[in-house]
N, CA, C and O atoms as CSV, one atom per row, in Angstrom:
chain,resi,resn,atom,element,x,y,z
A,1,UNK,N,N,-4.293,-13.166,-11.995
A,1,UNK,CA,C,-4.648,-12.864,-10.612
A,1,UNK,C,C,-3.839,-11.661,-10.150
A,1,UNK,O,O,-2.633,-11.577,-10.382
A,2,UNK,N,N,-4.511,-10.750,-9.504
A,2,UNK,CA,C,-3.901,-9.543,-8.973
A,2,UNK,C,C,-3.273,-9.844,-7.614
A,2,UNK,O,O,-3.929,-10.407,-6.738
A,3,UNK,N,N,-2.004,-9.472,-7.437
A,3,UNK,CA,C,-1.349,-9.683,-6.141
A,3,UNK,C,C,-1.103,-8.336,-5.471
A,3,UNK,O,O,-0.624,-7.384,-6.087
A,4,UNK,N,N,-1.452,-8.293,-4.182
A,4,UNK,CA,C,-1.382,-7.045,-3.424
A,4,UNK,C,C,-0.687,-7.257,-2.092
A,4,UNK,O,O,-0.772,-8.325,-1.485
A,5,UNK,N,N,0.002,-6.214,-1.651
A,5,UNK,CA,C,0.663,-6.238,-0.352
A,5,UNK,C,C,0.343,-4.948,0.379
A,5,UNK,O,O,0.518,-3.858,-0.166
A,6,UNK,N,N,-0.124,-5.068,1.609
A,6,UNK,CA,C,-0.326,-3.924,2.493
A,6,UNK,C,C,0.804,-3.907,3.509
A,6,UNK,O,O,1.064,-4.905,4.181
A,7,UNK,N,N,1.476,-2.762,3.616
A,7,UNK,CA,C,2.491,-2.569,4.649
A,7,UNK,C,C,1.971,-1.462,5.558
A,7,UNK,O,O,1.986,-0.286,5.194
A,8,UNK,N,N,1.512,-1.851,6.748
A,8,UNK,CA,C,0.859,-0.916,7.676
A,8,UNK,C,C,0.974,-1.494,9.083
A,8,UNK,O,O,0.805,-2.697,9.281
A,9,UNK,N,N,1.263,-0.633,10.057
A,9,UNK,CA,C,1.424,-1.096,11.433
A,9,UNK,C,C,0.101,-1.258,12.174
A,9,UNK,O,O,0.094,-1.743,13.305
A,10,UNK,N,N,-1.013,-0.869,11.572
A,10,UNK,CA,C,-2.322,-0.959,12.215
A,10,UNK,C,C,-3.005,-2.273,11.824
A,10,UNK,O,O,-3.403,-2.432,10.670
A,11,UNK,N,N,-3.148,-3.220,12.766
A,11,UNK,CA,C,-3.758,-4.516,12.427
A,11,UNK,C,C,-5.196,-4.376,11.933
A,11,UNK,O,O,-5.664,-5.199,11.146
A,12,UNK,N,N,-5.895,-3.346,12.386
A,12,UNK,CA,C,-7.265,-3.138,11.909
A,12,UNK,C,C,-7.292,-2.788,10.428
A,12,UNK,O,O,-8.218,-3.174,9.713
A,13,UNK,N,N,-6.286,-2.064,9.967
A,13,UNK,CA,C,-6.215,-1.709,8.550
A,13,UNK,C,C,-6.076,-2.961,7.687
A,13,UNK,O,O,-6.611,-3.015,6.580
A,14,UNK,N,N,-5.364,-3.958,8.186
A,14,UNK,CA,C,-5.202,-5.222,7.442
A,14,UNK,C,C,-6.546,-5.928,7.305
A,14,UNK,O,O,-6.880,-6.437,6.236
A,15,UNK,N,N,-7.306,-5.955,8.379
A,15,UNK,CA,C,-8.627,-6.600,8.339
A,15,UNK,C,C,-9.562,-5.866,7.390
A,15,UNK,O,O,-10.271,-6.491,6.601
A,16,UNK,N,N,-9.562,-4.549,7.466
A,16,UNK,CA,C,-10.453,-3.742,6.635
A,16,UNK,C,C,-10.115,-3.908,5.157
A,16,UNK,O,O,-11.005,-4.167,4.347
A,17,UNK,N,N,-8.854,-3.764,4.800
A,17,UNK,CA,C,-8.465,-3.879,3.403
A,17,UNK,C,C,-8.723,-5.285,2.871
A,17,UNK,O,O,-9.185,-5.447,1.741
A,18,UNK,N,N,-8.430,-6.291,3.672
A,18,UNK,CA,C,-8.697,-7.668,3.263
A,18,UNK,C,C,-10.181,-7.866,2.957
A,18,UNK,O,O,-10.535,-8.492,1.958
A,19,UNK,N,N,-11.030,-7.340,3.804
A,19,UNK,CA,C,-12.474,-7.448,3.591
A,19,UNK,C,C,-12.888,-6.764,2.293
A,19,UNK,O,O,-13.618,-7.345,1.490
A,20,UNK,N,N,-12.426,-5.533,2.083
A,20,UNK,CA,C,-12.786,-4.789,0.869
A,20,UNK,C,C,-12.313,-5.515,-0.387
A,20,UNK,O,O,-13.042,-5.606,-1.375
A,21,UNK,N,N,-11.091,-6.026,-0.339
A,21,UNK,CA,C,-10.544,-6.700,-1.516
A,21,UNK,C,C,-11.287,-8.003,-1.811
A,21,UNK,O,O,-11.552,-8.313,-2.973
A,22,UNK,N,N,-11.621,-8.757,-0.782
A,22,UNK,CA,C,-12.384,-9.996,-0.997
A,22,UNK,C,C,-13.754,-9.698,-1.566
A,22,UNK,O,O,-14.244,-10.417,-2.437
A,23,UNK,N,N,-14.378,-8.629,-1.069
A,23,UNK,CA,C,-15.695,-8.255,-1.570
A,23,UNK,C,C,-15.613,-7.824,-3.034
A,23,UNK,O,O,-16.496,-8.162,-3.822
A,24,UNK,N,N,-14.577,-7.092,-3.408
A,24,UNK,CA,C,-14.427,-6.553,-4.771
A,24,UNK,C,C,-13.915,-7.591,-5.753
A,24,UNK,O,O,-14.397,-7.645,-6.885
A,25,UNK,N,N,-12.940,-8.430,-5.351
A,25,UNK,CA,C,-12.264,-9.319,-6.286
A,25,UNK,C,C,-12.497,-10.810,-6.033
A,25,UNK,O,O,-12.228,-11.629,-6.912
A,26,UNK,N,N,-12.985,-11.169,-4.862
A,26,UNK,CA,C,-13.157,-12.581,-4.549
A,26,UNK,C,C,-11.834,-13.314,-4.611
A,26,UNK,O,O,-10.843,-12.872,-4.030
A,27,UNK,N,N,-11.817,-14.434,-5.314
A,27,UNK,CA,C,-10.605,-15.251,-5.418
A,27,UNK,C,C,-9.630,-14.731,-6.477
A,27,UNK,O,O,-8.570,-15.324,-6.681
A,28,UNK,N,N,-9.976,-13.635,-7.147
A,28,UNK,CA,C,-9.118,-13.106,-8.207
A,28,UNK,C,C,-8.017,-12.185,-7.699
A,28,UNK,O,O,-7.316,-11.561,-8.495
A,29,UNK,N,N,-7.859,-12.095,-6.397
A,29,UNK,CA,C,-6.798,-11.270,-5.823
A,29,UNK,C,C,-6.102,-12.049,-4.712
A,29,UNK,O,O,-6.741,-12.705,-3.890
A,30,UNK,N,N,-4.795,-11.958,-4.712
A,30,UNK,CA,C,-3.971,-12.573,-3.678
A,30,UNK,C,C,-3.487,-11.443,-2.770
A,30,UNK,O,O,-2.700,-10.596,-3.190
A,31,UNK,N,N,-3.961,-11.436,-1.524
A,31,UNK,CA,C,-3.655,-10.357,-0.594
A,31,UNK,C,C,-2.705,-10.840,0.489
A,31,UNK,O,O,-2.945,-11.859,1.136
A,32,UNK,N,N,-1.620,-10.092,0.678
A,32,UNK,CA,C,-0.671,-10.363,1.766
A,32,UNK,C,C,-0.510,-9.077,2.564
A,32,UNK,O,O,-0.751,-7.981,2.058
A,33,UNK,N,N,-0.104,-9.225,3.801
A,33,UNK,CA,C,0.082,-8.034,4.622
A,33,UNK,C,C,1.331,-8.157,5.470
A,33,UNK,O,O,1.776,-9.248,5.828
A,34,UNK,N,N,1.881,-6.979,5.779
A,34,UNK,CA,C,3.073,-6.888,6.620
A,34,UNK,C,C,2.859,-5.730,7.578
A,34,UNK,O,O,2.290,-4.703,7.206
A,35,UNK,N,N,3.315,-5.895,8.810
A,35,UNK,CA,C,3.098,-4.852,9.812
A,35,UNK,C,C,4.329,-3.988,10.070
A,35,UNK,O,O,4.329,-3.151,10.973
A,36,UNK,N,N,5.374,-4.194,9.275
A,36,UNK,CA,C,6.573,-3.362,9.396
A,36,UNK,C,C,7.269,-3.307,8.045
A,36,UNK,O,O,7.001,-4.124,7.163
A,37,UNK,N,N,8.157,-2.346,7.891
A,37,UNK,CA,C,8.931,-2.248,6.661
A,37,UNK,C,C,9.744,-3.515,6.449
A,37,UNK,O,O,9.767,-4.057,5.344
A,38,UNK,N,N,10.413,-3.993,7.495
A,38,UNK,CA,C,11.234,-5.199,7.362
A,38,UNK,C,C,10.409,-6.409,6.929
A,38,UNK,O,O,10.847,-7.200,6.093
A,39,UNK,N,N,9.224,-6.548,7.498
A,39,UNK,CA,C,8.346,-7.658,7.123
A,39,UNK,C,C,7.901,-7.525,5.664
A,39,UNK,O,O,7.835,-8.519,4.941
A,40,UNK,N,N,7.602,-6.318,5.241
A,40,UNK,CA,C,7.213,-6.080,3.851
A,40,UNK,C,C,8.350,-6.384,2.894
A,40,UNK,O,O,8.138,-7.007,1.853
A,41,UNK,N,N,9.552,-5.950,3.237
A,41,UNK,CA,C,10.714,-6.225,2.385
A,41,UNK,C,C,11.018,-7.714,2.316
A,41,UNK,O,O,11.414,-8.215,1.264
A,42,UNK,N,N,10.839,-8.423,3.422
A,42,UNK,CA,C,11.041,-9.875,3.428
A,42,UNK,C,C,10.035,-10.548,2.494
A,42,UNK,O,O,10.388,-11.476,1.768
A,43,UNK,N,N,8.798,-10.087,2.512
A,43,UNK,CA,C,7.779,-10.642,1.610
A,43,UNK,C,C,8.174,-10.392,0.153
A,43,UNK,O,O,8.081,-11.291,-0.682
A,44,UNK,N,N,8.613,-9.176,-0.146
A,44,UNK,CA,C,8.982,-8.822,-1.515
A,44,UNK,C,C,10.219,-9.580,-1.994
A,44,UNK,O,O,10.389,-9.798,-3.194
A,45,UNK,N,N,11.073,-9.978,-1.068
A,45,UNK,CA,C,12.245,-10.787,-1.434
A,45,UNK,C,C,11.827,-12.185,-1.862
A,45,UNK,O,O,12.534,-12.839,-2.629
A,46,UNK,N,N,10.681,-12.648,-1.371
A,46,UNK,CA,C,10.174,-13.986,-1.687
A,46,UNK,C,C,9.229,-13.992,-2.882
A,46,UNK,O,O,9.179,-14.963,-3.638
A,47,UNK,N,N,8.475,-12.896,-3.049
A,47,UNK,CA,C,7.407,-12.886,-4.045
A,47,UNK,C,C,7.162,-11.467,-4.542
A,47,UNK,O,O,7.062,-10.534,-3.745
A,48,UNK,N,N,7.066,-11.309,-5.835
A,48,UNK,CA,C,6.735,-9.989,-6.376
A,48,UNK,C,C,5.223,-9.772,-6.272
A,48,UNK,O,O,4.449,-10.726,-6.203
A,49,UNK,N,N,4.824,-8.508,-6.261
A,49,UNK,CA,C,3.403,-8.167,-6.193
A,49,UNK,C,C,3.098,-7.086,-7.218
A,49,UNK,O,O,3.980,-6.336,-7.636
A,50,UNK,N,N,1.834,-7.020,-7.615
A,50,UNK,CA,C,1.412,-6.004,-8.580
A,50,UNK,C,C,1.229,-4.644,-7.920
A,50,UNK,O,O,1.624,-3.616,-8.471
A,51,UNK,N,N,0.626,-4.648,-6.732
A,51,UNK,CA,C,0.260,-3.404,-6.064
A,51,UNK,C,C,0.695,-3.447,-4.603
A,51,UNK,O,O,0.520,-4.452,-3.913
A,52,UNK,N,N,1.264,-2.340,-4.150
A,52,UNK,CA,C,1.647,-2.196,-2.740
A,52,UNK,C,C,0.902,-0.998,-2.173
A,52,UNK,O,O,0.936,0.094,-2.740
A,53,UNK,N,N,0.228,-1.213,-1.049
A,53,UNK,CA,C,-0.362,-0.127,-0.272
A,53,UNK,C,C,0.571,0.112,0.901
A,53,UNK,O,O,0.792,-0.781,1.719
A,54,UNK,N,N,1.116,1.310,0.981
A,54,UNK,CA,C,2.118,1.654,1.983
A,54,UNK,C,C,1.569,2.716,2.925
A,54,UNK,O,O,1.120,3.773,2.485
A,55,UNK,N,N,1.608,2.433,4.209
A,55,UNK,CA,C,1.206,3.411,5.216
A,55,UNK,C,C,2.167,4.597,5.161
A,55,UNK,O,O,3.382,4.415,5.094
A,56,UNK,N,N,1.622,5.798,5.190
A,56,UNK,CA,C,2.446,7.002,5.157
A,56,UNK,C,C,3.369,7.092,6.365
A,56,UNK,O,O,4.535,7.462,6.226
A,57,UNK,N,N,2.862,6.760,7.542
A,57,UNK,CA,C,3.655,6.857,8.773
A,57,UNK,C,C,3.847,5.460,9.361
A,57,UNK,O,O,3.032,4.985,10.151
A,58,UNK,N,N,4.905,4.837,8.972
A,58,UNK,CA,C,5.214,3.481,9.400
A,58,UNK,C,C,6.355,3.544,10.416
A,58,UNK,O,O,7.511,3.725,10.033
A,59,UNK,N,N,6.040,3.396,11.721
A,59,UNK,CA,C,7.077,3.544,12.750
A,59,UNK,C,C,8.276,2.633,12.485
A,59,UNK,O,O,8.114,1.499,12.033
A,60,UNK,N,N,9.453,3.124,12.764
A,60,UNK,CA,C,9.818,4.372,13.451
A,60,UNK,C,C,10.007,5.557,12.493
A,60,UNK,O,O,10.529,6.593,12.903
A,61,UNK,N,N,9.599,5.426,11.246
A,61,UNK,CA,C,9.804,6.466,10.240
A,61,UNK,C,C,8.706,7.533,10.331
A,61,UNK,O,O,7.597,7.258,10.789
A,62,UNK,N,N,9.030,8.750,9.889
A,62,UNK,CA,C,8.060,9.841,9.997
A,62,UNK,C,C,7.091,9.889,8.821
A,62,UNK,O,O,5.950,10.324,8.980
A,63,UNK,N,N,7.534,9.447,7.638
A,63,UNK,CA,C,6.629,9.401,6.493
A,63,UNK,C,C,7.190,8.502,5.397
A,63,UNK,O,O,8.284,7.950,5.517
A,64,UNK,N,N,6.412,8.369,4.326
A,64,UNK,CA,C,6.751,7.424,3.265
A,64,UNK,C,C,8.060,7.754,2.552
A,64,UNK,O,O,8.670,6.868,1.952
A,65,UNK,N,N,8.500,9.003,2.604
A,65,UNK,CA,C,9.738,9.349,1.904
A,65,UNK,C,C,10.941,8.607,2.477
A,65,UNK,O,O,11.973,8.483,1.818
A,66,UNK,N,N,10.805,8.114,3.705
A,66,UNK,CA,C,11.895,7.369,4.344
A,66,UNK,C,C,11.803,5.870,4.100
A,66,UNK,O,O,12.753,5.144,4.396
A,67,UNK,N,N,10.694,5.391,3.573
A,67,UNK,CA,C,10.519,3.944,3.389
A,67,UNK,C,C,10.375,3.524,1.937
A,67,UNK,O,O,10.721,2.397,1.582
A,68,UNK,N,N,9.876,4.403,1.103
A,68,UNK,CA,C,9.541,3.999,-0.265
A,68,UNK,C,C,10.763,3.621,-1.099
A,68,UNK,O,O,10.651,2.782,-1.993
A,69,UNK,N,N,11.908,4.208,-0.835
A,69,UNK,CA,C,13.113,3.877,-1.597
A,69,UNK,C,C,13.470,2.408,-1.486
A,69,UNK,O,O,13.792,1.770,-2.489
A,70,UNK,N,N,13.416,1.867,-0.285
A,70,UNK,CA,C,13.711,0.445,-0.080
A,70,UNK,C,C,12.677,-0.432,-0.783
A,70,UNK,O,O,13.008,-1.492,-1.314
A,71,UNK,N,N,11.430,0.018,-0.781
A,71,UNK,CA,C,10.363,-0.764,-1.414
A,71,UNK,C,C,10.528,-0.760,-2.927
A,71,UNK,O,O,10.389,-1.802,-3.567
A,72,UNK,N,N,10.821,0.390,-3.499
A,72,UNK,CA,C,11.035,0.470,-4.952
A,72,UNK,C,C,12.234,-0.381,-5.351
A,72,UNK,O,O,12.200,-1.040,-6.391
A,73,UNK,N,N,13.285,-0.380,-4.550
A,73,UNK,CA,C,14.461,-1.209,-4.846
A,73,UNK,C,C,14.118,-2.692,-4.816
A,73,UNK,O,O,14.618,-3.467,-5.631
A,74,UNK,N,N,13.263,-3.082,-3.877
A,74,UNK,CA,C,12.896,-4.494,-3.732
A,74,UNK,C,C,11.865,-4.933,-4.769
A,74,UNK,O,O,11.806,-6.109,-5.129
A,75,UNK,N,N,11.058,-3.995,-5.247
A,75,UNK,CA,C,9.970,-4.350,-6.159
A,75,UNK,C,C,9.736,-3.217,-7.157
A,75,UNK,O,O,8.726,-2.518,-7.081
A,76,UNK,N,N,10.673,-3.037,-8.095
A,76,UNK,CA,C,10.617,-1.876,-8.992
A,76,UNK,C,C,9.418,-1.837,-9.938
A,76,UNK,O,O,9.076,-0.768,-10.443
A,77,UNK,N,N,8.783,-2.957,-10.184
A,77,UNK,CA,C,7.659,-2.993,-11.125
A,77,UNK,C,C,6.295,-2.869,-10.461
A,77,UNK,O,O,5.274,-2.835,-11.149
A,78,UNK,N,N,6.263,-2.802,-9.138
A,78,UNK,CA,C,4.990,-2.708,-8.419
A,78,UNK,C,C,4.441,-1.282,-8.487
A,78,UNK,O,O,5.197,-0.311,-8.468
A,79,UNK,N,N,3.115,-1.175,-8.568
A,79,UNK,CA,C,2.464,0.120,-8.400
A,79,UNK,C,C,2.340,0.355,-6.896
A,79,UNK,O,O,1.883,-0.521,-6.163
A,80,UNK,N,N,2.745,1.529,-6.444
A,80,UNK,CA,C,2.718,1.827,-5.017
A,80,UNK,C,C,1.734,2.959,-4.757
A,80,UNK,O,O,1.769,4.005,-5.406
A,81,UNK,N,N,0.857,2.719,-3.789
A,81,UNK,CA,C,-0.092,3.722,-3.325
A,81,UNK,C,C,0.195,3.978,-1.852
A,81,UNK,O,O,0.322,3.035,-1.072
A,82,UNK,N,N,0.298,5.239,-1.468
A,82,UNK,CA,C,0.458,5.591,-0.065
A,82,UNK,C,C,-0.936,5.794,0.514
A,82,UNK,O,O,-1.777,6.462,-0.088
A,83,UNK,N,N,-1.173,5.211,1.688
A,83,UNK,CA,C,-2.437,5.437,2.383
A,83,UNK,C,C,-2.141,6.228,3.649
A,83,UNK,O,O,-1.168,5.967,4.356
A,84,UNK,N,N,-3.014,7.211,3.918
A,84,UNK,CA,C,-2.747,8.099,5.036
A,84,UNK,C,C,-4.031,8.723,5.550
A,84,UNK,O,O,-4.955,8.999,4.785
A,85,UNK,N,N,-4.074,8.939,6.846
A,85,UNK,CA,C,-5.173,9.685,7.446
A,85,UNK,C,C,-4.876,11.179,7.429
A,85,UNK,O,O,-5.746,11.990,7.747
A,86,UNK,N,N,-3.659,11.543,7.062
A,86,UNK,CA,C,-3.240,12.943,7.025
A,86,UNK,C,C,-2.890,13.355,5.599
A,86,UNK,O,O,-1.805,13.878,5.343
A,87,UNK,N,N,-3.797,13.119,4.694
A,87,UNK,CA,C,-3.542,13.353,3.282
A,87,UNK,C,C,-3.204,14.803,2.960
A,87,UNK,O,O,-2.455,15.070,2.020
A,88,UNK,N,N,-3.742,15.728,3.719
A,88,UNK,CA,C,-3.516,17.145,3.428
A,88,UNK,C,C,-2.056,17.558,3.587
A,88,UNK,O,O,-1.665,18.625,3.113
A,89,UNK,N,N,-1.246,16.736,4.244
A,89,UNK,CA,C,0.161,17.067,4.464
A,89,UNK,C,C,1.086,16.620,3.336
A,89,UNK,O,O,2.280,16.921,3.365
A,90,UNK,N,N,0.552,15.902,2.337
A,90,UNK,CA,C,1.393,15.349,1.278
A,90,UNK,C,C,0.833,15.757,-0.078
A,90,UNK,O,O,-0.363,15.618,-0.333
A,91,UNK,N,N,1.704,16.261,-0.942
A,91,UNK,CA,C,1.255,16.703,-2.268
A,91,UNK,C,C,1.385,15.583,-3.292
A,91,UNK,O,O,2.146,14.633,-3.105
A,92,UNK,N,N,0.637,15.710,-4.364
A,92,UNK,CA,C,0.727,14.772,-5.479
A,92,UNK,C,C,2.137,14.812,-6.057
A,92,UNK,O,O,2.695,13.775,-6.415
A,93,UNK,N,N,2.706,15.998,-6.148
A,93,UNK,CA,C,4.055,16.145,-6.700
A,93,UNK,C,C,5.084,15.373,-5.871
A,93,UNK,O,O,5.966,14.711,-6.419
A,94,UNK,N,N,4.958,15.466,-4.545
A,94,UNK,CA,C,5.876,14.729,-3.673
A,94,UNK,C,C,5.733,13.233,-3.890
A,94,UNK,O,O,6.728,12.514,-3.980
A,95,UNK,N,N,4.504,12.768,-3.974
A,95,UNK,CA,C,4.270,11.337,-4.221
A,95,UNK,C,C,4.906,10.901,-5.527
A,95,UNK,O,O,5.676,9.941,-5.559
A,96,UNK,N,N,4.591,11.597,-6.593
A,96,UNK,CA,C,5.084,11.221,-7.926
A,96,UNK,C,C,6.610,11.272,-7.995
A,96,UNK,O,O,7.227,10.454,-8.677
A,97,UNK,N,N,7.215,12.224,-7.296
A,97,UNK,CA,C,8.676,12.341,-7.328
A,97,UNK,C,C,9.351,11.151,-6.644
A,97,UNK,O,O,10.551,10.935,-6.817
A,98,UNK,N,N,8.586,10.381,-5.869
A,98,UNK,CA,C,9.113,9.193,-5.204
A,98,UNK,C,C,8.575,7.899,-5.826
A,98,UNK,O,O,8.728,6.822,-5.250
A,99,UNK,N,N,7.954,8.004,-6.988
A,99,UNK,CA,C,7.467,6.806,-7.678
A,99,UNK,C,C,6.129,6.294,-7.185
A,99,UNK,O,O,5.752,5.161,-7.488
A,100,UNK,N,N,5.405,7.105,-6.433
A,100,UNK,CA,C,4.102,6.719,-5.901
A,100,UNK,C,C,3.033,7.034,-6.947
A,100,UNK,O,O,3.030,8.121,-7.525
A,101,UNK,N,N,2.131,6.089,-7.191
A,101,UNK,CA,C,1.054,6.315,-8.147
A,101,UNK,C,C,0.079,7.353,-7.618
A,101,UNK,O,O,-0.315,8.268,-8.341
A,102,UNK,N,N,-0.313,7.211,-6.348
A,102,UNK,CA,C,-1.284,8.140,-5.773
A,102,UNK,C,C,-1.306,7.999,-4.261
A,102,UNK,O,O,-0.821,7.011,-3.709
A,103,UNK,N,N,-1.870,8.992,-3.603
A,103,UNK,CA,C,-2.106,8.981,-2.165
A,103,UNK,C,C,-3.595,8.759,-1.954
A,103,UNK,O,O,-4.417,9.403,-2.606
A,104,UNK,N,N,-3.947,7.858,-1.052
A,104,UNK,CA,C,-5.349,7.542,-0.769
A,104,UNK,C,C,-5.602,7.799,0.719
A,104,UNK,O,O,-4.851,7.337,1.579
A,105,UNK,N,N,-6.655,8.531,1.001
A,105,UNK,CA,C,-7.060,8.761,2.379
A,105,UNK,C,C,-7.548,7.440,2.966
A,105,UNK,O,O,-8.355,6.752,2.340
A,106,UNK,N,N,-7.074,7.075,4.154
A,106,UNK,CA,C,-7.486,5.810,4.773
A,106,UNK,C,C,-8.995,5.694,4.904
A,106,UNK,O,O,-9.558,4.603,4.812
A,107,UNK,N,N,-9.643,6.834,5.121
A,107,UNK,CA,C,-11.079,6.807,5.317
A,107,UNK,C,C,-11.842,6.672,4.000
A,107,UNK,O,O,-13.038,6.382,4.006
A,108,UNK,N,N,-11.167,6.878,2.882
A,108,UNK,CA,C,-11.779,6.740,1.555
A,108,UNK,C,C,-11.380,5.443,0.859
A,108,UNK,O,O,-11.806,5.198,-0.270
A,109,UNK,N,N,-10.585,4.625,1.498
A,109,UNK,CA,C,-10.028,3.436,0.854
A,109,UNK,C,C,-11.100,2.506,0.311
A,109,UNK,O,O,-10.984,2.018,-0.814
A,110,UNK,N,N,-12.129,2.258,1.086
A,110,UNK,CA,C,-13.203,1.366,0.636
A,110,UNK,C,C,-13.846,1.900,-0.638
A,110,UNK,O,O,-14.040,1.155,-1.599
A,111,UNK,N,N,-14.171,3.176,-0.647
A,111,UNK,CA,C,-14.815,3.765,-1.810
A,111,UNK,C,C,-13.899,3.735,-3.029
A,111,UNK,O,O,-14.355,3.451,-4.137
A,112,UNK,N,N,-12.633,4.020,-2.841
A,112,UNK,CA,C,-11.690,4.039,-3.951
A,112,UNK,C,C,-11.562,2.649,-4.575
A,112,UNK,O,O,-11.522,2.526,-5.799
A,113,UNK,N,N,-11.499,1.617,-3.763
A,113,UNK,CA,C,-11.417,0.249,-4.274
A,113,UNK,C,C,-12.736,-0.146,-4.951
A,113,UNK,O,O,-12.730,-0.747,-6.025
A,114,UNK,N,N,-13.848,0.191,-4.325
A,114,UNK,CA,C,-15.164,-0.134,-4.898
A,114,UNK,C,C,-15.383,0.554,-6.244
A,114,UNK,O,O,-16.060,0.012,-7.117
A,115,UNK,N,N,-14.816,1.735,-6.408
A,115,UNK,CA,C,-15.013,2.492,-7.637
A,115,UNK,C,C,-14.040,2.113,-8.728
A,115,UNK,O,O,-14.026,2.747,-9.784
A,116,UNK,N,N,-13.219,1.091,-8.502
A,116,UNK,CA,C,-12.395,0.568,-9.578
A,116,UNK,C,C,-10.945,0.971,-9.596
A,116,UNK,O,O,-10.332,0.948,-10.663
A,117,UNK,N,N,-10.362,1.339,-8.472
A,117,UNK,CA,C,-8.954,1.710,-8.425
A,117,UNK,C,C,-8.064,0.659,-9.074
A,117,UNK,O,O,-7.125,0.997,-9.795
A,118,UNK,N,N,-8.348,-0.589,-8.826
A,118,UNK,CA,C,-7.472,-1.667,-9.286
A,118,UNK,C,C,-8.031,-2.420,-10.492
A,118,UNK,O,O,-7.658,-3.569,-10.730
A,119,UNK,N,N,-8.887,-1.808,-11.225
A,119,UNK,CA,C,-9.378,-2.427,-12.456
A,119,UNK,C,C,-10.656,-3.103,-12.367
A,119,UNK,O,O,-11.137,-3.648,-13.360
């Protein structure tokens, strides 16, 4: 079973991703969500996950470069994807240098999951 964690301050994003994942994986995916970095880290302290979707701008931080270090420390084996509505501001090189697998545009998330991002 694939385990996933979304860390995003937008409650609508949690509903949308949950819907897409249920449609794509059904009962074969365990989805959890956190609305803050602290909540996400608390979840990771209790349970490891395969994949983490991290909001690029998670208040009060300006971007993922300020949050991903704590996440990698808490869950070093997880694949991390940054999701952002401002994808043009972040390079692939910057993502990779911080251990991020890829950056996904929030508006393309459904298509990326439907097309097999997670297997």
